[in-house]
C-alpha positions in Angstrom: -21.4 12.7 -0.4 -21.7 13.3 3.3 -19.5 11.4 5.6 -21.8 10.0 8.2 -20.1 6.8 9.1 -16.4 6.8 10.1 -14.0 4.1 9.3 -13.3 3.7 13.0 -16.8 2.9 13.8 -17.0 0.4 10.8 -13.7 -1.1 11.8 -15.0 -1.6 15.3 -18.1 -3.4 14.0 -16.0 -5.6 11.7 -13.7 -6.7 14.6 -16.6 -7.4 16.7 -17.6 -9.9 14.0 -14.1 -11.3 14.0 -14.4 -12.0 17.6 -17.5 -14.0 17.1 -16.5 -15.9 14.0 -12.6 -16.1 14.2 -12.5 -19.4 16.1 -9.5 -21.1 17.9 -6.8 -23.2 16.3 -5.1 -24.2 19.5 -5.3 -28.0 19.0 -1.6 -28.3 18.7 -1.0 -26.6 22.0 2.0 -24.2 22.3 5.6 -25.4 22.1 6.8 -29.0 21.5 5.8 -30.2 24.9 2.6 -28.1 25.1 4.1 -25.3 27.1 2.9 -21.7 26.7 4.5 -19.8 23.8 4.6 -16.0 23.5 5.1 -14.5 20.0 6.1 -10.9 19.5 4.2 -9.2 16.6 5.8 -6.1 15.4 2.9 -4.1 13.8 3.3 -1.0 11.6 -0.4 0.1 11.8 -0.3 3.8 12.5 -3.8 5.2 12.0 -5.9 5.0 15.2 -8.6 3.0 13.8 -6.1 0.3 12.4 -4.1 0.2 15.6 -7.4 -0.4 17.5 -8.5 -3.1 14.9 -5.2 -4.8 15.0 -4.9 -4.9 18.8 -8.5 -6.3 18.9 -7.5 -9.1 16.6 -4.6 -9.9 18.9 -6.8 -9.7 22.0 -9.3 -12.0 20.4 -6.7 -14.5 19.4 -5.1 -14.5 22.9 -8.5 -15.1 24.5 -9.1 -18.2 22.3 -5.5 -19.6 22.4 -4.1 -19.5 26.0 -1.0 -21.6 24.9 -0.1 -19.3 22.0 0.0 -15.7 23.2 0.7 -12.9 20.9 2.4 -9.6 22.3 1.7 -6.4 20.2 4.8 -4.4 19.5 4.4 -1.1 17.9 6.9 -0.5 14.9 7.1 2.3 12.3 7.1 2.4 8.6 9.7 5.1 8.7 12.4 2.9 10.1 11.2 -0.7 9.6 13.9 -1.5 7.1 16.9 -0.4 8.9 15.5 -1.8 12.2 15.0 -5.2 10.6 18.5 -5.3 9.2 19.8 -4.8 12.9 17.3 -7.2 14.3 18.2 -10.0 11.8 21.9 -9.6 12.3 21.5 -9.6 16.1 19.1 -12.5 16.1 16.4 -10.3 17.7 13.8 -10.1 15.0 10.1 -10.4 16.2 8.3 -13.7 15.7 5.8 -12.0 13.2 7.0 -9.2 11.0 4.8 -6.7 9.4 6.4 -5.1 6.4 5.7 -4.8 2.5 6.6 -7.1 -0.3 9.1 -4.6 -2.0 11.1 -4.4 1.2 11.4 -8.1 2.2 12.8 -9.3 -1.2 16.4 -8.8 0.0 15.7 -10.3 3.3 14.2 -13.4 1.7 17.1 -13.7 -0.7 19.6 -13.5 2.3 17.9 -16.3 4.0 16.3 -14.3 6.8 12.7 -15.3 6.2 11.0 -18.6 6.7 9.2 -20.5 3.9 5.7 -20.5 5.1 4.2 -22.7 2.4 4.3 -25.9 4.7 2.6 -23.9 7.5 -0.1 -21.8 6.1 -3.6 -23.3 5.7 -5.1 -24.2 2.4 -7.9 -21.8 3.2 -5.3 -18.9 3.3 -3.6 -20.2 0.1 -6.8 -20.4 -1.8 -8.2 -17.1 -0.7 -5.4 -14.9 -2.2 -5.1 -14.7 -6.1 -1.9 -16.2 -7.4 -0.7 -12.7 -9.0 -0.6 -11.4 -5.3 1.2 -14.6 -4.1 3.7 -14.1 -6.7 4.7 -10.8 -5.2 5.9 -12.6 -2.0 7.2 -15.9 -3.5 10.3 -17.2 -5.1 11.5 -20.6 -6.3 8.3 -22.2 -5.1 8.7 -20.8 -1.5 6.4 -18.3 0.2 8.1 -15.8 2.3 5.2 -13.8 3.6 1.4 -13.6 3.8 0.0 -10.7 1.8 -2.7 -8.9 3.8 -3.5 -5.4 2.3 -3.1 -3.6 -1.0 -2.7 0.0 -1.8 -3.7 1.7 -5.1 -3.3 5.3 -6.1 -6.5 7.2 -6.8 -7.9 10.6 -7.5 -9.8 12.2 -4.8 -12.2 15.2 -6.0 -13.9 18.1 -4.1 -17.5 17.2 -5.0 -18.8 20.8 -5.1 -16.0 22.0 -7.5 -16.3 19.0 -9.7 -20.0 19.5 -10.1 -19.6 23.3 -10.6 -17.1 22.6 -13.5 -19.2 19.7 -15.0 -16.4 17.3 -14.5 -17.7 13.7 -14.7 -17.0 11.4 -11.8 -18.6 8.1 -13.3 -17.3 5.4 -15.5 -15.0 2.4 -15.2 -11.8 4.3 -15.6 -10.3 7.8 -15.8 -7.7 8.2 -18.7 -4.6 10.2 -17.9 -5.6 12.5 -20.8 -8.9 13.1 -19.2 -7.2 13.7 -15.9 -5.1 16.4 -17.5 -8.0 18.0 -19.3 -10.1 18.1 -16.1 -7.2 19.5 -14.1 -6.8 22.2 -16.6 -10.5 23.0 -16.7 -10.5 23.2 -13.0 -7.5 25.6 -12.8 -8.7 29.3 -12.5 -8.6 32.3 -10.2 -5.4 31.4 -8.5 -6.6 27.9 -7.7 -5.2 24.6 -9.1 -7.0 21.6 -10.7 -4.7 19.3 -8.9 -2.5 19.0 -5.9 -0.1 16.1 -5.7 2.1 15.4 -2.7 5.2 13.8 -4.2 7.8 14.5 -1.6 8.6 10.8 -1.7 7.7 10.1 -5.4 9.4 6.7 -6.3 6.6 4.4 -5.1 4.0 6.5 -6.9 5.9 6.7 -10.1 6.8 3.0 -10.3 3.3 1.8 -9.3 1.3 4.1 -11.7 4.0 3.5 -14.4 2.4 0.1 -14.8 -0.5 1.9 -16.3 1.9 2.3 -19.4 3.6 -1.2 -19.1 6.6 0.4 -17.4 9.2 -2.2 -16.2 12.1 -0.2 -14.6 14.0 -3.6 -14.1 14.7 -6.8 -16.1 15.7 -9.9 -14.2 15.7 -10.5 -10.4 17.9 -10.4 -7.3 21.2 -8.9 -7.6 21.3 -9.9 -11.4 18.6 -7.4 -12.3 19.5 -4.7 -14.8 17.7 -1.3 -15.2 15.4 -0.7 -17.9 14.5 3.0 -18.4 12.8 3.9 -21.7 9.8 5.9 -22.8 7.3 3.8 -20.9 9.1 4.2 -17.6 9.4 8.0 -18.0 5.8 8.4 -19.2 4.3 9.1 -15.7 6.8 11.7 -14.5 6.7 13.3 -17.9 2.9 13.7 -17.7 3.2 15.1 -14.2 5.8 17.6 -15.2 3.7 18.8 -18.2 0.6 19.4 -16.0 2.8 21.3 -13.5 4.9 23.4 -15.9 3.1 23.4 -19.2 -0.6 23.3 -18.2 0.2 24.9 -14.9 -2.6 22.8 -13.5 -0.7 21.1 -10.7 0.6 23.4 -7.9 4.4 22.9 -8.1 4.6 23.5 -4.4 2.5 20.4 -3.8 5.0 18.4 -5.5 7.5 19.0 -2.6 4.9 18.1 0.0 3.9 14.8 1.5 0.4 13.4 0.7 -0.7 14.6 4.2 0.7 18.0 3.8 -1.3 18.5 0.6 -4.7 17.8 2.2 -5.1 21.3 3.9 -5.0 22.9 0.4 -7.6 20.4 -0.9 -9.9 21.0 2.1 -9.5 24.7 1.6 -10.3 24.7 -2.0 -6.9 25.5 -3.4 -6.9 22.2 -5.2 -10.0 20.6 -6.8 -8.5 17.2 -6.9 -5.6 15.3 -5.4 -3.9 12.1 -6.2 -2.8 9.9 -3.3 -2.8 6.4 -1.9 -6.3 5.2 -1.3 -5.4 5.0 2.5 -5.7 8.9 2.4 -9.4 8.5 2.6 -9.1 7.7 6.3 -7.3 10.9 7.0 -10.1 12.8 5.1 -12.7 11.2 7.3 -10.8 12.3 10.4 -9.6 15.8 9.2 -12.0 17.2 6.6 -14.0 20.2 7.8 -17.6 19.8 8.7 -19.7 19.8 5.5 -16.8 19.2 3.2 -17.8 16.7 0.5 -15.2 14.6 -1.4 -15.3 11.5 -3.6 -13.0 9.0 -5.2 -13.0 9.1 -9.1 -12.6 6.0 -11.2 -9.3 4.2 -11.5 -6.5 5.8 -13.4 -5.9 4.2 -16.9 -3.1 4.5 -19.6 -2.7 1.6 -21.8 -4.2 -0.4 -18.9 -5.4 0.2 -15.4 -2.7 -2.1 -13.9 -0.8 -1.1 -10.8 1.8 -2.8 -8.7 0.6 -5.3 -6.1 3.0 -4.3 -3.4 1.0 -5.7 -0.5 1.6 -5.3 3.2 3.0 -8.5 4.5 3.3 -10.8 7.5 6.5 -12.8 7.6 8.4 -15.1 10.2 12.2 -15.2 10.8 13.9 -18.3 9.4 15.6 -18.9 12.7 12.4 -18.3 14.7 11.7 -20.9 17.4 7.9 -20.9 16.8 7.3 -20.7 13.1 4.4 -23.1 13.2 2.6 -21.2 15.8 3.3 -17.9 14.2 1.8 -19.2 11.0 -1.4 -20.2 12.9 -1.7 -16.6 14.1 -1.2 -15.3 10.5 -3.9 -17.7 9.3 -6.2 -16.2 11.9 -5.3 -12.6 10.9 -6.0 -13.6 7.2 -9.7 -14.4 8.0 -12.2 -12.3 6.1 -13.6 -10.4 9.0 -10.1 -9.6 10.3 -8.7 -8.4 7.1 -11.7 -6.4 6.4 -11.5 -4.7 9.8 -7.8 -3.6 9.3 -8.4 -2.8 5.7 -11.4 -0.6 6.4 -9.5 1.0 9.3 -6.5 1.8 6.9 -8.9 2.4 3.9 -6.7 -0.2 2.0 -7.8 -3.1 -0.1 -7.8 -6.6 1.4 -5.9 -9.3 -0.7 -8.8 -11.8 -0.4 -12.2 -11.4 -2.1 -14.0 -12.6 0.9 -12.7 -9.6 3.0 -13.5 -7.3 0.1 -17.0 -8.5 0.1 -17.2 -7.9 3.9 -16.2 -4.4 3.4 -18.6 -3.9 0.4 -21.4 -5.2 2.5 -20.6 -3.2 5.5 -20.1 0.2 3.6 -22.7 -0.4 0.8 -19.8 0.8 -1.4 -20.5 4.3 -0.3 -17.9 6.9 0.7 -15.7 6.0 -2.2 -15.4 2.3 -1.3 -16.9 1.1 -4.6 -14.2 2.9 -6.6 -11.5 2.0 -4.1 -12.2 -1.7 -4.3 -12.4 -1.5 -8.0 -8.9 0.1 -8.3 -7.6 -3.1 -6.8 -8.8 -5.4 -9.4 -5.8 -5.1 -11.7 -3.0 -5.1 -9.1 -0.3 -7.5 -10.0 3.4 -8.3 -9.4 5.9 -5.6 -10.6 9.5 -6.2 -11.7 10.9 -4.0 -9.0 9.5 -6.4 -6.3 11.9 -9.2 -7.3 15.0 -6.8 -7.2 17.1 -7.2 -4.1 18.6 -3.8 -3.9 15.6 -1.9 -5.0 15.2 -0.2 -1.5 18.8 1.2 -1.8 18.1 2.3 -5.4 14.8 3.9 -4.4 16.3 6.0 -1.4 19.7 6.9 -2.8 19.0 7.2 -6.5 15.4 7.4 -7.7 13.9 9.6 -5.0 16.5 12.5 -5.3 16.3 12.2 -9.2 12.6 12.4 -9.4 12.5 15.3 -6.9 15.0 17.1 -9.1 12.9 16.5 -12.2 9.6 17.4 -10.5 11.3 20.7 -9.3 12.1 21.5 -12.9 15.8 21.3 -12.2 16.7 18.6 -14.7 15.0 17.6 -18.0 13.6 14.1 -18.9 16.8 12.8 -20.6 18.8 13.6 -17.4 16.3 11.9 -15.2 16.5 8.7 -17.3 20.2 8.7 -17.2 20.3 9.2 -13.4 17.9 6.3 -12.9 19.8 3.9 -15.1 23.4 4.9 -14.1 22.4 5.0 -10.4 21.3 1.4 -10.6 24.9 0.3 -11.5 26.2 2.4 -8.6 24.1 0.7 -5.8 24.1 -2.8 -7.3 27.8 -3.1 -8.0 
């Protein structure tokens, strides 16, 4: 399919709608005595289109709410966890915090995040499915508003798929069929699949839910590791495609998702697996005339993936929790979520925002499949585990890297993942 409409253009149109329909909620004024309040909003938006959409939301809010002004502060996904640790300990955390549910669990358990349930509007609460709220809630308290969801999808080179007779239709794509297609597309020094797995943990744990993988039982610091056949199914299948079928380029397994794109554009790989946000990079970077598409959602015993949404939180010791929640309510409006979702090529947590994207795009350019891949996103056990970020960085990532480099076997991988949990959670 030819990419004739960029996400940036669409995002701009959507934000324009937000400016018309967002509305003001400044009836309570600013602070306790009506003085002007300025809130710092640390955003992790990084793609140009999403930064522009987010800044436009802030500008529209500020224009409509003179007594509650929001200051945009640029943050980074690469450093947000360590930065927040320092900010919370020093009492300098921003008034509105952009992060993801898997990262905020520890902060919530340590009392650093405010319970937003008394402050968020009923409209916001009703718009998000309960399964997604569960990923940001504990003991009846809501520690964040979930905004955007990521799924992992298969992107295909349209010309190569058509040439090989590979089907791109249907409600789902089984892992067995993915392996068969990748093998069929491997020939003449070219691979059926490239997969940037330099940082493999999130991918493995999210797609592991296709096979009912748990990885953990329990929650908080009391959680125990659960590493069995289901948890090892995804890495086992990837390893088999790379070293038995030889349909995955092993070099790509050492690359980031972005690093694997030039090989995809150049025809070295007929398919790549990546987060659905990668579609925006394809729009911006693909050579002229290059045609790509999104295949149906991957399916094992189910099509489930982890709902690890991006989140907006407020510090528990913040001086303006109510005002910050008002801005979060505004951010959660359908047109606004659709604008940032389309800019990042991510799935909004509300059906109303998904409907806006579907209407704006007509489901083209892979949006129908992308939105469909978000229908079975649900809370995963690792999202309730306090020391998950430490286990991910110190144990799981290096162990999976070793396995995917063919340096250890599956049994050794399982042992490292299980034993490592005891090391970081002691």
